[in-house]
N, C-alpha and C positions, 0 to 999 in steps of 0.2 A: 820359227817353225809355230804353225797354227794346227792343231788338231793332227800332228803326225807322229808316227811309231819309229822311232829309231831302235834298232838292235847292233850293238858293236860290241865285237868281242876281240879281246887280245889288243887293243888299241891303249896308248899313253897319252895321258891329256895333263898340260900344266896349264893351270890359270892364276893369276896373281895380280894384285891392285887394279881390280876391275869392279865395277859398280852393278850389282844384281839385284833386280827387284823379281823378287818372286812370292807368287800367292798361289797355294794350294794345287802344284804342280806335281806330278809323279815321274821321278828320275831315278833309275837304277843304274848306277856307275860303278865299275870295280875294275882296276886296274889298265885301265886302255890310256893310250897316249895322242894327245891332239896337240898339233902345233899348227895353230891358225894364223895368217897375217895378212886379211885383207884381199884373200883370191876367192875365185869362182872355179869350182873344180869338180868334174866327175871322175868318181874312183872306184876301181874294182880290183879289189886285192893288189894294189900298186902302192908306190910310196911317192905322195907328192908334195912340192913345196909351193905353195902360193901366197902371194903377196899385193896387196892394192887392189882386190876385185871385189866387186860385190853380188852376192849370190840371192835371190830371191826365190824362197821355197814357200809352197803352202800344202799343207795336207798331202805330204809325201812320206813315204815310207823307205826308211834307208835301213839296209842289214850291211854292217862291216864286219868284218873278221881279220883280225892280223893286218890292219892295215895302219901305215903310219900317215898323218897330216899335218903339214905345217901351216899355220894360218896367223896372221899378224895384222892388227887394226882393222878389225872387223866387228860390226854390229850385229847381236844376235837378238830378234825379238821373237820370243816363244810364249804361245797361248794354250791352254788346255792340250798338251801335246805328252805323248808317254815315250820316255828313251830308256831303253835297258841297256846299259852297258857293262862288260865286265872285262876285267884285266887289261883297261885302256889307261893311257895319260893323257891328259890335257894341259897344253900348253898355251894359255892365252895371256896377251899382255894389253893392258889399257882398253879393255873391252867394255861394253854396257850391254847387259844384259835384261830384257824386259821380260818377265814368265807372268801368267795369271792362270790360275786355277789349275795349276800343275802339281803333281806330288814327285818330289824328289827325293829318293833314297841313295845315298853314296855312304860306299864302305871301303876305306882304304885306297881312296883315290887323290890324287894331287891335281889341283888346278891353277895353272897359270893363266890368268888372261890379261890383255892388255892393248887398249886402242885398237881393237875390230869390230868391223860392223857387217852383222849378218841378217839378211832379211830373208826368212824362209817361209813357204806357204804355197800348197797346191800341188806339189809335184812328187813325182815317184823316184826314188833311186836306189837302186840294187848295188851293193858294194861289197865286195871279199875277195 
């Protein structure tokens, strides 16, 4: 993600065993659940299970509330993006995250990342 704003509420994210490179990014995550596995999806207040897909997003705004995403084997590259997540859970396994110039604020969140590749930049997604 590059210069995008993500607002997620009531999601669950589990990330584990991943490589994260973060520099000056701002992320606010709380109680969200995300299960990602290499898939590309556009969700709106639904439950989706994705696997083995490639998503390229840039400068997008995502608003998610009470959704469950399952992703695996994805690669996420984020730069200068702002993410606000509350009550979400992220489950990621073997994923590589490259973040630059972002601010991450995480409180009481669980991240499980592994082997996922996500390329996001320049799209607008509204989910809820």
